[in-house]
Phi, psi and omega in degrees: 000327182296311180295323178292324175301315179297320180296318177296318180297322181300326179259021175062029174263071191291329178296317179292322177298319179295316180301313180290325176297319178292324176296317178298320180294320179294326180287328182211085187297336183264014182264112182303322183299324179298317179290329175294319177299318178298314180300317180295319179295315179296322176298315179298330177275001182062029172263072190294326180293318177288323176300318178302316179299320179294317180291328175294324176296321177302313180294326176298321181278329181219087184300344181264007184286102182296322182294324178294320178298315179296320180293322177298317178299316180296316179299316181300317178296319180292321177298314179298318179296317178299318180295317179296316180294322178295319179295327180272354179074028179229164181246130182258354183251137178293140177286145175216163175272134174277172181297339179273357179090355178280154173292139176219166179265171168087171179219036180289148179214167174108202181173208181228135179246306180214165182300322181289332179263002185301315185300310182298315184288318180295322177299320178293320179297320185272359176275151178209156179260132177259149175286151174293136183266000000 
């Protein structure tokens, strides 16, 4: 389920990635990578607060996970940006279609392939394009 979650995330099917990430987590609750897959899917869905919780769980299970620390920083910045934009009454993320065909925000892309390639892929996953203000 973990690898399939990564494959779904890579093609921006974040709902399916989330479902498979959660299945992987249920099979092995103490596996940091499963929680990382969930966090990446939630980030792609722009549910930054829940993504943050998933990445914090990764750190709880593996305190040395550098990628989880970077993801937490990115989520925190996105949460703050959403709050600022909401207070200003504007949207900072470009609209895109989710795999279900609904409008969703953001332009996150990528996924996870292997532990050695995680940093490069996660950085791509956590990157997003902002509209010019």
